[in-house]
C-alpha positions, 0 to 999 in steps of 0.5 A: 879110421874113426868116423867123421860123422857129427854124432861120432865127433866132438866140436874140437875133433871137427875143428881139427878134421877141417884144419887138417884137411885144409892144411894138406898141401896148402900154403899159408894164404891158400884155403882160408876162404874154404874154411868158412864153408865147413862152419856148419860141420864144425857146429854140428849142423851139416855133415861133411858129405852134404857140404861137399855135395852142395859145393860140387853142385854149385860149382860143377863145370867151373874152370880155374885158370891161371896161377891159383897162388895169385889170389888177393893177399897172396904173393907169387912163390 
């Protein structure tokens, strides 16, 4: 597997990495808001590991209840 580090990827490759990761198992209306947190990776400002660690630290212990598909703009499947 190729390295995902900024130094080893191009801007286009980082866009594709994020797109592929967020589309895995998601419907059209899920995950769109998540893409924004990876902008710094795509632009080469922060590594994926740093972004994921910061996200985990901010949201540790949060519990999501209910049907996750019932987000604003999404209809139930």
